C-alpha beads as a LAMMPS data file, in Angstrom:
LAMMPS data file: protein, C-alpha beads

263 atoms
262 bonds

1 atom types
1 bond types

-500.0 500.0 xlo xhi
-500.0 500.0 ylo yhi
-500.0 500.0 zlo zhi

Masses

1 110.0

Atoms # bond

1 1 1 469.768 218.961 3.397
2 1 1 466.413 220.333 4.553
3 1 1 465.295 219.305 8.024
4 1 1 461.668 219.650 6.988
5 1 1 462.210 217.452 3.948
6 1 1 463.438 214.730 6.287
7 1 1 460.398 215.192 8.499
8 1 1 458.076 215.084 5.498
9 1 1 459.732 211.917 4.265
10 1 1 459.240 210.286 7.650
11 1 1 455.571 211.231 7.742
12 1 1 455.020 209.939 4.232
13 1 1 456.708 206.646 5.061
14 1 1 454.401 205.878 7.989
15 1 1 451.158 205.162 6.089
16 1 1 452.997 203.566 3.186
17 1 1 454.939 201.265 5.480
18 1 1 451.785 200.339 7.386
19 1 1 449.933 199.517 4.190
20 1 1 452.830 197.466 2.839
21 1 1 453.312 195.617 6.108
22 1 1 449.618 194.781 6.482
23 1 1 449.688 193.130 3.072
24 1 1 452.993 191.280 3.512
25 1 1 452.288 190.088 7.062
26 1 1 449.115 188.307 6.009
27 1 1 451.067 186.496 3.326
28 1 1 453.825 185.353 5.703
29 1 1 451.961 184.750 8.947
30 1 1 452.386 180.983 8.926
31 1 1 455.642 179.596 10.234
32 1 1 456.862 176.408 8.515
33 1 1 455.973 173.233 10.401
34 1 1 459.603 172.564 11.270
35 1 1 460.155 176.168 12.457
36 1 1 463.332 176.306 10.399
37 1 1 465.568 179.318 10.929
38 1 1 466.782 181.094 7.834
39 1 1 468.463 184.019 9.596
40 1 1 469.959 183.897 13.097
41 1 1 471.116 187.065 14.842
42 1 1 473.607 186.939 17.715
43 1 1 474.615 189.692 20.136
44 1 1 478.002 188.533 21.404
45 1 1 478.059 190.088 24.868
46 1 1 480.358 189.357 27.793
47 1 1 483.949 189.171 26.512
48 1 1 485.250 191.814 28.916
49 1 1 483.359 190.472 31.928
50 1 1 484.663 186.978 31.165
51 1 1 488.248 188.258 31.244
52 1 1 487.617 190.296 34.394
53 1 1 486.203 187.286 36.243
54 1 1 489.392 185.377 35.454
55 1 1 491.711 188.294 36.271
56 1 1 492.924 188.393 32.679
57 1 1 493.519 191.286 30.323
58 1 1 490.397 192.237 28.388
59 1 1 492.077 191.212 25.148
60 1 1 491.951 187.596 26.324
61 1 1 488.184 187.809 26.534
62 1 1 487.980 188.873 22.907
63 1 1 490.478 186.195 21.907
64 1 1 488.459 183.423 23.545
65 1 1 485.347 184.931 22.010
66 1 1 486.716 184.246 18.527
67 1 1 486.773 180.533 19.361
68 1 1 483.085 180.742 20.240
69 1 1 482.401 182.437 16.915
70 1 1 484.036 179.525 15.087
71 1 1 481.802 177.161 17.046
72 1 1 478.753 179.218 16.062
73 1 1 479.661 179.108 12.364
74 1 1 480.090 175.326 12.453
75 1 1 476.805 174.977 14.334
76 1 1 474.932 176.999 11.721
77 1 1 476.420 174.881 8.946
78 1 1 475.421 171.671 10.727
79 1 1 471.858 172.925 11.291
80 1 1 471.311 174.319 7.772
81 1 1 470.985 177.910 8.969
82 1 1 471.701 179.972 5.873
83 1 1 472.422 183.393 7.400
84 1 1 473.960 184.398 10.720
85 1 1 474.558 188.020 11.741
86 1 1 476.867 188.742 14.674
87 1 1 477.228 192.042 16.526
88 1 1 481.001 192.468 16.586
89 1 1 481.729 196.161 17.136
90 1 1 479.220 198.966 17.618
91 1 1 479.707 202.684 17.078
92 1 1 479.283 203.084 20.825
93 1 1 482.325 200.833 21.346
94 1 1 484.511 203.667 20.011
95 1 1 483.970 205.352 23.395
96 1 1 486.050 202.670 25.099
97 1 1 489.711 202.983 26.030
98 1 1 491.803 203.597 22.871
99 1 1 494.281 200.862 23.769
100 1 1 491.446 198.353 24.101
101 1 1 490.043 199.380 20.721
102 1 1 493.474 199.003 19.144
103 1 1 493.776 195.497 20.625
104 1 1 490.377 194.582 19.161
105 1 1 491.367 195.743 15.677
106 1 1 494.703 193.915 15.815
107 1 1 492.966 190.739 16.942
108 1 1 490.399 191.157 14.195
109 1 1 493.072 191.245 11.481
110 1 1 494.905 188.301 13.029
111 1 1 491.821 186.115 13.398
112 1 1 490.385 187.051 9.995
113 1 1 493.564 185.916 8.261
114 1 1 493.741 182.803 10.428
115 1 1 490.122 181.797 9.755
116 1 1 490.038 182.626 6.042
117 1 1 491.155 179.204 4.699
118 1 1 488.553 177.401 6.826
119 1 1 485.806 179.823 5.785
120 1 1 486.623 179.256 2.119
121 1 1 486.654 175.482 2.619
122 1 1 483.311 175.659 4.454
123 1 1 481.851 177.763 1.607
124 1 1 480.990 180.629 3.966
125 1 1 480.396 184.090 2.498
126 1 1 481.504 186.902 4.812
127 1 1 480.049 190.411 4.661
128 1 1 480.920 193.363 6.878
129 1 1 477.924 195.596 7.583
130 1 1 478.201 199.022 9.139
131 1 1 479.230 202.602 8.424
132 1 1 482.154 201.975 6.103
133 1 1 483.059 205.669 6.214
134 1 1 484.424 205.152 9.723
135 1 1 486.045 201.733 9.259
136 1 1 489.650 202.000 10.542
137 1 1 492.046 202.365 7.614
138 1 1 494.363 199.765 9.136
139 1 1 491.856 196.949 8.664
140 1 1 490.342 197.887 5.290
141 1 1 492.709 195.645 3.259
142 1 1 491.755 192.675 5.442
143 1 1 488.035 193.407 5.118
144 1 1 488.308 193.626 1.354
145 1 1 490.360 190.443 1.092
146 1 1 487.988 188.402 3.259
147 1 1 484.882 189.598 1.400
148 1 1 486.437 188.968 -2.014
149 1 1 487.928 185.557 -1.175
150 1 1 484.664 184.272 0.332
151 1 1 482.273 185.815 -2.203
152 1 1 481.413 182.467 -3.814
153 1 1 480.421 180.745 -0.562
154 1 1 477.048 179.054 -0.885
155 1 1 476.503 177.221 2.412
156 1 1 476.311 180.117 4.898
157 1 1 476.363 183.914 4.868
158 1 1 478.153 185.364 7.877
159 1 1 477.313 189.035 8.410
160 1 1 479.727 190.783 10.751
161 1 1 478.168 193.977 12.112
162 1 1 481.181 196.222 12.439
163 1 1 481.158 199.963 13.241
164 1 1 477.425 199.381 13.332
165 1 1 474.535 201.352 14.823
166 1 1 470.955 200.434 14.031
167 1 1 469.765 204.007 14.505
168 1 1 472.507 205.371 12.265
169 1 1 471.616 202.747 9.660
170 1 1 468.061 204.128 9.508
171 1 1 469.243 207.756 9.437
172 1 1 471.711 206.926 6.661
173 1 1 468.932 205.293 4.638
174 1 1 466.647 208.336 5.001
175 1 1 469.424 210.747 4.010
176 1 1 470.192 208.696 0.903
177 1 1 466.506 208.564 -0.057
178 1 1 466.212 212.349 0.297
179 1 1 469.330 212.791 -1.824
180 1 1 467.988 210.421 -4.487
181 1 1 464.709 212.366 -4.589
182 1 1 466.541 215.692 -4.897
183 1 1 468.728 214.303 -7.691
184 1 1 465.631 212.771 -9.337
185 1 1 467.087 209.261 -9.184
186 1 1 463.723 208.184 -7.783
187 1 1 460.344 209.846 -8.222
188 1 1 458.442 208.392 -5.264
189 1 1 459.013 207.769 -1.593
190 1 1 459.867 204.049 -1.389
191 1 1 457.485 201.603 0.265
192 1 1 458.639 199.255 3.030
193 1 1 460.389 196.832 0.691
194 1 1 462.003 199.687 -1.195
195 1 1 463.191 201.272 2.052
196 1 1 464.952 198.056 3.070
197 1 1 467.177 198.334 0.008
198 1 1 468.641 201.527 1.456
199 1 1 469.671 199.832 4.697
200 1 1 473.171 198.412 5.154
201 1 1 471.573 194.964 5.304
202 1 1 469.840 195.634 1.947
203 1 1 468.091 192.457 0.737
204 1 1 468.994 190.237 3.699
205 1 1 465.795 188.794 5.248
206 1 1 464.913 189.867 8.789
207 1 1 466.265 187.689 11.620
208 1 1 463.961 184.867 12.695
209 1 1 465.676 184.482 16.065
210 1 1 468.058 186.766 17.960
211 1 1 470.205 185.319 20.741
212 1 1 471.976 187.539 23.258
213 1 1 474.575 186.196 25.660
214 1 1 475.744 187.736 28.930
215 1 1 472.459 187.959 30.824
216 1 1 471.335 191.413 29.616
217 1 1 467.833 191.550 28.147
218 1 1 468.013 194.271 25.519
219 1 1 468.959 194.640 21.859
220 1 1 471.440 197.501 22.306
221 1 1 470.896 199.000 18.848
222 1 1 471.129 195.641 17.054
223 1 1 469.054 195.764 13.857
224 1 1 466.112 197.693 15.391
225 1 1 464.304 198.020 12.057
226 1 1 464.823 194.385 11.067
227 1 1 464.171 192.900 14.529
228 1 1 460.577 194.130 14.854
229 1 1 459.110 190.613 14.733
230 1 1 462.181 188.527 15.547
231 1 1 461.949 186.035 18.391
232 1 1 464.341 186.880 21.238
233 1 1 466.292 184.462 23.420
234 1 1 468.599 185.490 26.259
235 1 1 471.445 183.377 27.640
236 1 1 473.119 183.972 31.005
237 1 1 476.448 182.535 29.860
238 1 1 479.000 185.114 28.772
239 1 1 479.933 184.937 25.099
240 1 1 483.230 183.006 25.522
241 1 1 481.347 180.415 27.617
242 1 1 478.514 179.856 25.126
243 1 1 478.126 176.170 24.251
244 1 1 476.320 174.159 21.607
245 1 1 473.941 173.093 24.397
246 1 1 472.965 176.762 24.799
247 1 1 472.338 176.963 21.065
248 1 1 470.315 173.743 21.148
249 1 1 468.182 175.185 23.953
250 1 1 467.596 178.384 21.976
251 1 1 466.510 176.517 18.852
252 1 1 464.326 174.186 20.898
253 1 1 462.592 177.158 22.536
254 1 1 462.121 178.750 19.117
255 1 1 460.260 175.693 17.833
256 1 1 457.750 176.049 20.695
257 1 1 456.801 179.601 19.805
258 1 1 454.082 180.688 17.403
259 1 1 455.072 183.624 15.243
260 1 1 452.092 185.846 14.468
261 1 1 453.972 188.876 13.085
262 1 1 451.718 191.223 15.028
263 1 1 448.434 189.868 13.694

Bonds

1 1 1 2
2 1 2 3
3 1 3 4
4 1 4 5
5 1 5 6
6 1 6 7
7 1 7 8
8 1 8 9
9 1 9 10
10 1 10 11
11 1 11 12
12 1 12 13
13 1 13 14
14 1 14 15
15 1 15 16
16 1 16 17
17 1 17 18
18 1 18 19
19 1 19 20
20 1 20 21
21 1 21 22
22 1 22 23
23 1 23 24
24 1 24 25
25 1 25 26
26 1 26 27
27 1 27 28
28 1 28 29
29 1 29 30
30 1 30 31
31 1 31 32
32 1 32 33
33 1 33 34
34 1 34 35
35 1 35 36
36 1 36 37
37 1 37 38
38 1 38 39
39 1 39 40
40 1 40 41
41 1 41 42
42 1 42 43
43 1 43 44
44 1 44 45
45 1 45 46
46 1 46 47
47 1 47 48
48 1 48 49
49 1 49 50
50 1 50 51
51 1 51 52
52 1 52 53
53 1 53 54
54 1 54 55
55 1 55 56
56 1 56 57
57 1 57 58
58 1 58 59
59 1 59 60
60 1 60 61
61 1 61 62
62 1 62 63
63 1 63 64
64 1 64 65
65 1 65 66
66 1 66 67
67 1 67 68
68 1 68 69
69 1 69 70
70 1 70 71
71 1 71 72
72 1 72 73
73 1 73 74
74 1 74 75
75 1 75 76
76 1 76 77
77 1 77 78
78 1 78 79
79 1 79 80
80 1 80 81
81 1 81 82
82 1 82 83
83 1 83 84
84 1 84 85
85 1 85 86
86 1 86 87
87 1 87 88
88 1 88 89
89 1 89 90
90 1 90 91
91 1 91 92
92 1 92 93
93 1 93 94
94 1 94 95
95 1 95 96
96 1 96 97
97 1 97 98
98 1 98 99
99 1 99 100
100 1 100 101
101 1 101 102
102 1 102 103
103 1 103 104
104 1 104 105
105 1 105 106
106 1 106 107
107 1 107 108
108 1 108 109
109 1 109 110
110 1 110 111
111 1 111 112
112 1 112 113
113 1 113 114
114 1 114 115
115 1 115 116
116 1 116 117
117 1 117 118
118 1 118 119
119 1 119 120
120 1 120 121
121 1 121 122
122 1 122 123
123 1 123 124
124 1 124 125
125 1 125 126
126 1 126 127
127 1 127 128
128 1 128 129
129 1 129 130
130 1 130 131
131 1 131 132
132 1 132 133
133 1 133 134
134 1 134 135
135 1 135 136
136 1 136 137
137 1 137 138
138 1 138 139
139 1 139 140
140 1 140 141
141 1 141 142
142 1 142 143
143 1 143 144
144 1 144 145
145 1 145 146
146 1 146 147
147 1 147 148
148 1 148 149
149 1 149 150
150 1 150 151
151 1 151 152
152 1 152 153
153 1 153 154
154 1 154 155
155 1 155 156
156 1 156 157
157 1 157 158
158 1 158 159
159 1 159 160
160 1 160 161
161 1 161 162
162 1 162 163
163 1 163 164
164 1 164 165
165 1 165 166
166 1 166 167
167 1 167 168
168 1 168 169
169 1 169 170
170 1 170 171
171 1 171 172
172 1 172 173
173 1 173 174
174 1 174 175
175 1 175 176
176 1 176 177
177 1 177 178
178 1 178 179
179 1 179 180
180 1 180 181
181 1 181 182
182 1 182 183
183 1 183 184
184 1 184 185
185 1 185 186
186 1 186 187
187 1 187 188
188 1 188 189
189 1 189 190
190 1 190 191
191 1 191 192
192 1 192 193
193 1 193 194
194 1 194 195
195 1 195 196
196 1 196 197
197 1 197 198
198 1 198 199
199 1 199 200
200 1 200 201
201 1 201 202
202 1 202 203
203 1 203 204
204 1 204 205
205 1 205 206
206 1 206 207
207 1 207 208
208 1 208 209
209 1 209 210
210 1 210 211
211 1 211 212
212 1 212 213
213 1 213 214
214 1 214 215
215 1 215 216
216 1 216 217
217 1 217 218
218 1 218 219
219 1 219 220
220 1 220 221
221 1 221 222
222 1 222 223
223 1 223 224
224 1 224 225
225 1 225 226
226 1 226 227
227 1 227 228
228 1 228 229
229 1 229 230
230 1 230 231
231 1 231 232
232 1 232 233
233 1 233 234
234 1 234 235
235 1 235 236
236 1 236 237
237 1 237 238
238 1 238 239
239 1 239 240
240 1 240 241
241 1 241 242
242 1 242 243
243 1 243 244
244 1 244 245
245 1 245 246
246 1 246 247
247 1 247 248
248 1 248 249
249 1 249 250
250 1 250 251
251 1 251 252
252 1 252 253
253 1 253 254
254 1 254 255
255 1 255 256
256 1 256 257
257 1 257 258
258 1 258 259
259 1 259 260
260 1 260 261
261 1 261 262
262 1 262 263
């Protein structure tokens, strides 16, 4: 694949994206009076620190974190939030100790199977977003089963960002666009809306609010393209300690903000 073709594509996308955004932003610059949240993003940070503070194995931090995730799902259902995206495992996490990674994957399979009946009953659709080429083979059957069994859920869409990198998501989209142009599947460089369809998130609307636990004030490669105009809220509590009061405070703060989308 030509390096210069990639560069050219990037340069072509800049004015097209600007033009498309200028038009769409004017149309969507008014936030509803009730400041309702359609899409909530959550960076679940602090599992390992939580375990360390309690002199427990790191796996216990992840295990307690799954309880918090259940609380989050119920909270979204109760507050009519239609989409929630959680940052579960990044590509950078593969640099951690292999035994820790193995524990995470084992816990994932265990908790996914344990939670599946409740998710179906709650009418929650589960999607796993990330680079599926590097998903561990040991968990693929579980991923497929959960996605298929929850496909008809209509009350909430739970997006689990797994083996995810926001930068790699953008690079992957550009490579696919270049390939489609070379194979004449498309004849034009896509505009902003067309580009979104090449992302792993595809047609999912951008997050309205992103909450990060654990006290750090950064996005850490979480949906960088989609988060451009998301409101950000940072919580000092570590992820396993997150409470519904923290979520209430985040939503209350969100209602006080005026979203201008850069205008």
